[in-house]
C-alpha positions in Angstrom: -281.2 -78.4 58.9 -280.9 -75.0 60.1 -277.5 -74.8 58.6 -278.2 -76.5 55.1 -281.1 -74.0 54.8 -279.1 -71.1 55.6 -276.2 -72.2 53.1 -279.2 -72.7 50.5 -280.2 -69.4 51.2 -277.1 -67.3 52.4 -274.7 -68.0 49.1 -275.5 -65.6 46.6 -276.8 -67.4 43.6 -276.8 -70.9 44.9 -280.3 -71.4 43.6 -279.7 -69.7 40.3 -276.7 -72.3 39.8 -279.1 -75.5 41.2 -281.8 -74.0 39.0 -279.6 -74.1 36.1 -278.2 -77.2 37.0 -281.7 -79.2 36.9 -282.5 -77.2 33.8 -279.8 -78.4 32.1 -279.9 -82.2 33.2 -283.8 -82.2 32.3 -282.8 -80.6 28.8 -280.2 -83.4 28.2 -282.9 -86.0 29.4 -285.4 -84.7 27.0 -282.6 -84.5 23.9 -282.1 -87.8 24.9 -285.4 -89.3 24.5 -286.6 -87.5 21.6 -283.1 -88.8 20.1 -284.2 -92.6 20.8 -287.6 -91.9 19.8 -287.1 -90.3 16.6 -284.4 -92.7 15.4 -287.1 -95.2 14.4 -289.7 -92.9 13.1 -287.7 -90.1 10.8 -284.3 -90.1 9.7 -284.0 -86.2 9.8 -286.0 -85.7 13.3 -283.3 -88.3 14.7 -280.5 -85.9 13.1 -282.1 -82.8 14.1 -282.3 -84.4 17.4 -278.2 -85.4 17.3 -277.5 -81.9 16.1 -279.7 -80.3 19.2 -277.8 -82.7 21.7 -274.1 -81.5 20.3 -274.8 -77.9 21.0 -276.0 -79.1 24.6 -273.0 -80.6 24.7 -270.9 -77.6 24.1 -273.0 -75.2 26.1 -272.3 -77.7 29.0 -269.1 -77.4 28.4 -268.4 -80.9 28.2 -265.6 -82.0 25.6 -266.2 -85.9 26.3 -269.7 -85.7 25.2 -269.0 -83.4 22.3 -266.6 -86.2 21.3 -269.1 -88.8 21.8 -270.9 -87.1 18.5 -268.0 -87.4 16.3 -266.9 -90.1 14.1 -263.9 -91.6 14.4 -262.5 -90.4 10.8 -264.3 -86.8 12.0 -262.2 -84.1 9.7 -262.8 -80.5 10.3 -261.4 -76.8 9.6 -257.5 -77.1 8.5 -257.3 -81.1 9.1 -258.5 -81.0 12.6 -259.0 -84.4 13.8 -261.5 -85.6 16.6 -258.6 -85.3 19.2 -258.1 -82.1 18.0 -261.9 -80.9 18.1 -261.9 -82.3 22.1 -258.7 -80.1 22.5 -260.7 -77.1 21.2 -263.6 -77.4 23.0 -261.5 -78.2 26.3 -259.6 -74.4 25.4 -263.0 -72.8 25.1 -264.1 -74.0 28.2 -261.1 -73.1 29.8 -261.1 -69.5 28.4 -264.9 -69.3 29.4 -267.0 -69.8 32.5 -270.1 -70.1 30.4 -270.4 -71.1 26.9 -273.7 -70.1 24.4 -274.6 -71.5 21.2 -277.6 -70.6 19.2 -278.3 -72.2 15.4 -279.9 -70.8 13.3 -282.6 -72.5 11.3 -281.1 -75.7 9.8 -280.7 -76.5 6.3 -280.8 -80.5 6.1 -280.4 -81.9 2.9 -281.0 -86.2 3.5 -279.6 -88.7 1.3 -279.8 -92.5 2.2 -277.3 -92.9 5.5 -275.8 -89.4 5.0 -276.7 -86.1 5.5 -275.4 -82.6 5.2 -276.8 -79.7 7.7 -276.5 -76.0 7.0 -276.5 -73.3 9.5 -275.5 -69.7 10.9 -274.3 -70.5 14.6 -273.4 -67.8 17.3 -271.1 -68.7 19.6 -270.7 -67.0 22.6 -268.4 -67.2 25.8 -268.4 -65.4 29.0 -267.3 -65.0 32.5 -270.9 -64.9 33.9 -271.4 -61.2 33.8 -274.5 -59.6 31.8 -272.7 -59.2 28.3 -270.7 -61.7 26.8 -266.5 -61.6 26.7 -266.6 -62.9 22.9 -269.3 -63.5 20.1 -269.0 -64.5 16.5 -271.5 -65.5 14.1 -270.3 -68.5 11.8 -271.7 -70.4 8.7 -271.3 -73.6 9.6 -271.5 -76.8 7.2 -271.5 -80.7 8.7 -271.4 -83.8 6.9 -273.5 -86.6 9.0 -273.2 -90.4 8.5 -275.9 -92.8 10.0 -273.6 -95.6 11.9 -275.1 -98.4 13.7 -278.4 -96.4 13.9 -276.7 -93.3 15.1 -276.1 -90.3 13.5 -272.2 -89.3 13.7 -270.7 -85.9 12.5 -268.0 -86.8 10.1 -267.5 -83.6 9.0 -267.7 -79.8 10.1 -266.8 -76.5 8.2 -267.0 -73.3 9.7 -266.0 -69.4 8.6 -267.1 -66.1 10.2 -270.1 -65.2 8.9 -269.5 -61.3 9.6 
């Protein structure tokens, strides 16, 4: 027991890493709970929860989780397809130990089984130091489709806002 305690307290930042992992896990569980509870009541609330879940997957540096939000026929900037989006996310995750994504207010236009979401997004990548190694503000417009009771990202376009 003493060696476990010494390892827990002795490793610099161990508590912080464990705390972040637990916090991320709890946030994902909360987002999942929100998305399943809102899906039946309010399509816009379910869509907003799905957008938050996608953002959490990006921040978690989890390309597989990101890809689960994308429709099979997803299309992005420059003809980027579903697999290309996963590879792009993998490349960013390999370059940066920490990824941050902050979304501005979502402007949601709802239609039956389709929606368009517009927002500003700040994407940051860093090595874990106090300041990010890179950061960029984007104008993002995304198209969503309700498919088998779940919102799937069909299209996304982004351009630097500054």
